[in-house]
C-alpha positions as CSV (number, residue, x, y, z in Angstrom):
1,M,47.7,-82.2,77.1
2,P,46.5,-80.9,80.4
3,R,42.9,-80.3,81.0
4,I,41.4,-77.0,80.0
5,D,39.3,-75.7,82.8
6,L,35.6,-75.3,82.1
7,A,35.8,-71.4,82.8
8,Y,38.4,-70.9,80.1
9,R,36.6,-73.1,77.6
10,D,33.4,-71.0,78.2
11,V,35.4,-67.8,77.4
12,V,36.6,-69.2,74.2
13,A,33.2,-70.6,73.3
14,G,31.6,-67.3,74.2
15,S,33.9,-65.4,71.7
16,R,33.0,-67.9,69.0
17,A,29.3,-67.7,69.7
18,R,29.3,-63.8,69.9
19,L,31.1,-63.7,66.4
20,E,28.8,-66.2,64.8
21,K,25.7,-64.4,66.1
22,L,26.9,-61.1,64.9
23,V,27.7,-62.6,61.5
24,R,24.2,-64.1,61.2
25,A,22.1,-61.4,62.7
26,R,23.8,-58.1,62.2
27,G,26.2,-58.9,59.4
28,A,25.0,-61.3,56.8
29,A,21.4,-60.7,57.4
30,S,21.4,-56.9,57.4
31,V,23.9,-56.8,54.5
32,R,21.9,-59.3,52.5
33,K,18.8,-57.1,53.0
34,L,20.7,-54.2,51.6
35,Y,22.0,-56.3,48.7
36,E,18.5,-57.6,47.8
37,E,17.0,-54.1,47.9
38,A,19.8,-52.8,45.6
39,I,19.3,-55.7,43.1
40,D,15.6,-55.1,43.2
41,T,16.0,-51.5,42.4
42,L,18.5,-52.2,39.5
43,T,16.2,-54.9,37.9
44,R,13.3,-52.6,38.2
45,R,15.3,-49.8,36.3
46,L,16.2,-52.3,33.6
47,A,12.7,-53.5,33.2
48,A,11.5,-49.9,32.9
49,M,13.9,-49.1,30.1
50,K,12.4,-48.5,26.6
51,G,11.5,-51.8,24.9
52,S,12.3,-54.0,28.0
53,R,8.7,-55.2,28.4
54,K,7.4,-55.5,24.8
55,A,10.3,-56.4,22.7
56,T,10.5,-60.1,21.6
57,S,14.3,-60.0,21.3
58,F,17.2,-58.6,23.1
59,T,19.3,-56.2,21.1
60,A,22.9,-55.0,21.2
61,H,21.6,-51.4,21.7
62,Q,19.5,-52.6,24.7
63,M,22.5,-54.6,26.1
64,R,24.7,-51.2,26.0
65,G,21.9,-49.5,27.9
66,Y,21.7,-52.3,30.4
67,L,25.5,-52.2,30.9
68,L,25.4,-48.4,31.6
69,Q,22.7,-49.1,34.3
70,L,24.6,-52.1,35.8
71,K,27.8,-50.0,36.1
72,A,26.0,-47.2,37.7
73,G,24.2,-49.5,40.0
74,Q,27.5,-51.3,41.0
75,T,28.9,-48.0,42.7
76,Q,25.6,-47.5,44.7
77,L,25.6,-51.3,45.6
78,S,29.1,-51.3,46.7
79,Q,28.7,-48.1,48.8
80,R,25.4,-49.6,50.5
81,L,27.1,-52.8,51.3
82,A,30.3,-51.2,52.7
83,G,28.1,-49.0,55.0
84,G,26.1,-51.9,56.2
85,L,29.2,-53.8,57.0
86,G,30.7,-50.7,58.7
87,E,27.8,-50.6,61.1
88,A,28.2,-54.5,61.9
89,S,31.9,-54.1,62.3
90,L,31.5,-51.2,64.8
91,K,29.2,-53.5,66.8
92,A,31.9,-56.3,66.6
93,Q,34.5,-53.9,68.1
94,T,32.2,-52.8,70.9
95,D,31.2,-56.2,71.8
96,S,34.7,-57.5,71.7
97,I,36.2,-54.8,74.0
98,R,33.4,-55.2,76.5
99,A,33.9,-59.0,76.5
100,V,37.7,-58.7,77.0
101,A,37.0,-56.7,80.2
102,R,34.4,-59.1,81.5
103,D,36.6,-62.1,80.6
104,V,39.8,-60.9,82.2
105,A,37.9,-59.9,85.4
106,R,36.3,-63.3,85.5
107,L,39.4,-65.4,84.8
108,E,41.5,-63.4,87.3
109,K,39.0,-64.1,90.1
110,R,38.7,-67.7,89.1
111,Y,42.4,-68.6,88.9
112,T,44.2,-66.1,91.2
113,G,41.3,-65.0,93.5
114,A,42.0,-61.4,92.7
115,V,39.2,-58.8,92.1
116,V,40.7,-56.5,89.5
117,D,39.4,-53.4,88.0
118,I,39.2,-53.5,84.2
119,P,38.9,-49.9,83.1
120,L,38.5,-50.5,79.3
121,E,34.9,-49.0,79.4
122,E,36.0,-45.6,80.7
123,A,34.7,-43.2,77.9
124,A,37.9,-41.9,76.5
125,R,39.8,-45.1,76.7
126,F,36.8,-47.0,75.1
127,Q,36.6,-44.5,72.3
128,G,40.3,-44.6,71.7
129,L,40.1,-48.4,71.2
130,I,37.3,-48.0,68.7
131,D,39.0,-45.2,66.8
132,K,42.3,-47.1,66.5
133,R,40.8,-49.3,63.7
134,R,37.8,-47.5,62.3
135,T,39.5,-45.8,59.4
136,S,41.4,-48.9,58.3
137,L,38.1,-51.1,58.8
138,M,36.1,-48.7,56.6
139,R,38.8,-48.5,54.0
140,A,38.9,-52.4,53.9
141,H,35.1,-52.6,53.6
142,E,34.9,-50.1,50.8
143,T,37.7,-51.8,48.9
144,S,36.4,-55.4,49.2
145,M,32.8,-54.4,48.3
146,A,34.0,-52.3,45.4
147,R,36.0,-55.3,44.0
148,Y,33.1,-57.6,44.6
149,G,30.7,-55.2,42.8
150,K,33.0,-55.0,39.8
151,R,33.3,-58.9,39.6
152,L,29.4,-59.1,39.9
153,V,28.9,-56.7,37.0
154,R,31.4,-58.7,34.9
155,K,29.4,-61.9,35.5
156,M,26.2,-60.0,34.7
157,E,27.7,-58.7,31.5
158,G,28.6,-62.2,30.5
159,Q,25.1,-63.4,31.0
160,L,23.6,-60.5,29.0
161,S,26.0,-61.6,26.2
162,Q,24.6,-65.1,26.4
163,A,21.1,-63.7,26.2
164,L,21.9,-61.8,23.1
165,M,23.5,-64.7,21.5
166,V,20.6,-67.2,22.0
167,G,18.0,-64.6,21.1
168,E,16.3,-64.3,24.4
169,T,13.8,-61.4,25.3
170,P,14.9,-58.4,27.5
171,L,13.0,-59.8,30.4
172,Q,14.9,-63.1,30.0
173,A,18.0,-61.1,30.0
174,I,17.1,-59.4,33.2
175,D,16.2,-62.7,34.9
176,R,19.6,-63.8,34.1
177,V,20.9,-60.7,35.9
178,R,18.9,-61.6,39.0
179,V,20.2,-65.3,38.9
180,V,23.8,-64.1,38.9
181,A,23.0,-61.9,41.9
182,D,21.6,-64.7,43.9
183,V,24.3,-67.2,42.9
184,E,27.2,-64.7,43.7
185,W,25.9,-63.6,47.1
186,W,28.1,-66.2,48.8
187,Q,31.2,-64.1,48.0
188,A,29.7,-61.1,49.7
189,E,28.9,-63.1,52.6
190,R,32.4,-64.3,52.8
191,I,33.7,-60.9,52.9
192,V,31.2,-60.1,55.7
193,R,32.3,-62.9,57.7
194,T,36.1,-62.4,57.3
195,E,36.0,-58.7,57.9
196,L,33.7,-59.0,61.0
197,A,36.2,-61.5,62.4
198,W,38.9,-59.0,61.7
199,A,37.1,-56.3,63.6
200,A,36.2,-58.5,66.6
201,N,39.8,-60.0,66.9
202,S,41.6,-56.7,66.3
203,A,39.5,-55.0,69.0
204,A,40.4,-57.9,71.4
205,V,44.0,-57.6,70.8
206,D,43.9,-53.8,71.2
207,S,42.2,-54.3,74.5
208,L,44.8,-56.8,75.7
209,V,47.5,-54.5,74.8
210,E,45.7,-51.7,76.8
211,L,45.3,-54.0,79.7
212,S,49.0,-54.9,79.7
213,T,49.7,-51.5,81.2
214,E,48.1,-52.8,84.3
215,L,48.8,-56.5,83.9
216,P,52.3,-56.5,82.3
217,D,52.4,-60.3,81.8
218,M,49.0,-60.3,79.8
219,M,49.2,-62.4,76.7
220,Q,46.9,-63.5,74.0
221,R,46.0,-67.1,72.7
222,W,44.9,-68.2,69.4
223,S,41.9,-70.7,69.6
224,E,40.6,-72.4,66.5
225,H,37.4,-74.6,66.2
226,V,39.3,-77.5,67.9
227,D,38.9,-79.7,71.0
228,D,41.8,-78.7,73.4
229,E,42.1,-82.1,75.1
230,A,41.5,-84.4,72.1
231,Y,43.2,-82.1,69.6
232,T,40.5,-82.9,67.1
233,P,38.4,-80.7,64.9
234,L,35.0,-79.8,66.3
235,D,33.6,-80.1,62.7
236,D,34.7,-81.0,59.2
237,R,35.6,-77.4,58.3
238,V,38.8,-77.5,60.2
239,G,42.1,-77.9,58.2
240,D,45.5,-78.8,59.3
241,D,46.6,-75.1,59.3
242,S,44.0,-74.4,61.8
243,L,45.1,-77.5,64.0
244,A,48.7,-76.2,63.6
245,M,47.8,-72.7,65.0
246,H,45.5,-73.8,67.8
247,G,46.6,-73.0,71.3
248,Q,49.5,-70.7,70.4
249,V,50.2,-67.8,72.7
250,T,52.1,-64.7,72.2
251,T,52.7,-61.4,74.1
252,A,49.7,-58.9,73.9
253,G,50.1,-57.3,70.6
254,G,52.7,-59.8,69.4
255,E,52.7,-62.0,66.3
256,F,51.6,-65.5,65.8
257,V,53.4,-67.8,63.5
258,M,52.5,-70.7,61.3
259,P,54.5,-73.8,62.1
260,P,55.4,-76.3,59.5
261,T,53.2,-79.1,61.0
262,T,50.4,-79.8,63.3
263,R,51.1,-81.0,66.8
264,D,51.0,-84.5,65.7
265,G,53.2,-84.1,62.7
266,R,50.9,-83.5,59.7
267,P,52.4,-81.0,57.3
268,V,50.9,-77.6,56.7
269,A,50.9,-76.1,53.2
270,Q,54.3,-74.7,52.5
271,S,52.9,-71.4,51.2
272,L,51.7,-70.8,54.8
273,V,54.6,-72.0,56.9
274,G,56.4,-69.0,58.6
275,Q,53.8,-66.5,57.9
276,R,52.8,-64.1,60.7
277,W,49.6,-62.6,61.9
278,S,48.7,-60.2,64.7
279,F,45.4,-61.8,65.1
280,P,42.8,-63.9,63.1
281,P,41.6,-64.2,60.5
282,N,44.6,-65.6,58.5
283,R,42.4,-66.4,55.5
284,P,38.7,-66.1,54.4
285,N,36.0,-67.6,56.5
286,C,38.6,-68.2,59.3
287,R,36.7,-68.8,62.6
288,A,39.6,-68.5,65.1
289,V,39.4,-66.2,68.1
290,V,41.8,-64.5,70.2
291,S,41.5,-64.9,74.0
292,P,43.3,-63.4,77.1
293,W,45.9,-65.6,78.5
294,R,48.1,-65.3,81.7
295,K,50.6,-67.8,82.8
296,D,49.2,-67.7,86.4
297,W,45.8,-69.0,85.1
298,G,47.3,-72.4,84.3
299,I,45.8,-72.7,80.9
300,P,48.2,-74.8,78.6
301,G,49.5,-73.2,75.6
302,W,52.6,-73.1,73.5
303,M,55.0,-70.5,71.8
304,W,56.9,-70.8,68.6
305,K,60.6,-70.2,69.5
306,G,63.7,-71.2,67.5
307,G,61.7,-73.2,65.1
308,R,60.2,-75.3,67.8
309,R,56.9,-75.6,69.7
310,I,57.6,-74.7,73.4
311,P,54.8,-75.9,75.7
312,I,53.8,-73.5,78.4
313,V,51.7,-74.4,81.5
314,G,51.6,-72.1,84.3
315,G,49.7,-71.7,87.6
316,R,50.5,-70.7,91.0
């Protein structure tokens, strides 16, 4: 494959780095803090219930009371997590729109010598791009966290039943609740990572569609955690489905398609073949990013047409 110029590699790497930083600092860290505060509040309420501190054995009556508290707490937990994730996803949208404006201006100057005005940050235009996805994003956050909260409570209920069966004390039963919360945090973190990626990449695509009114040949490129020239994963978390998608380009706002094999012939899971996505993520924990792409820039890519990979290498 032709070499990928350093400037374009920097754009892709910058998108990955921004998303990862957002997930760690504004996403997982802030949502984890809300999560721990909610769990602390819940366990304190359980410990304050009658008989929790002095009783030597956990009773069925106490279990019913604990379950009522857990179900009430689940609603509050889900709402707090969705709210925290909503704030982080707004930041993801904002950063992504601004990054697209900077990246397109930089790449145009680098590859064509043109100095172009990228008016995405005009107030009305910028807000329109944000508003386009806000309702669907918040609905997704609320739905995902509500489902997570319900699964969490079911697991906690199972542990309370175990505590009742083996004759533990109420405080030991509460400890089980805390352990479940700690163990199951990874699922909430996966939601955070996946939905922040959705927010960032959807905003990037919306920005490219908006820019296509000024640059009609603007396209978009799907970049996985893959070395472009060696066509090798950058770490051990990259699957064949990611290799298969890497470098695919489509029109701004178009759809990407999962081919049946990687470029070097390794098969992709049949359940994924032919599926279409407007932008990443295409599965939980997906780390792919969408980048601007124009044929004049000379960056190699490929399109899926007629059941075949069609290589595209442009340039003036």
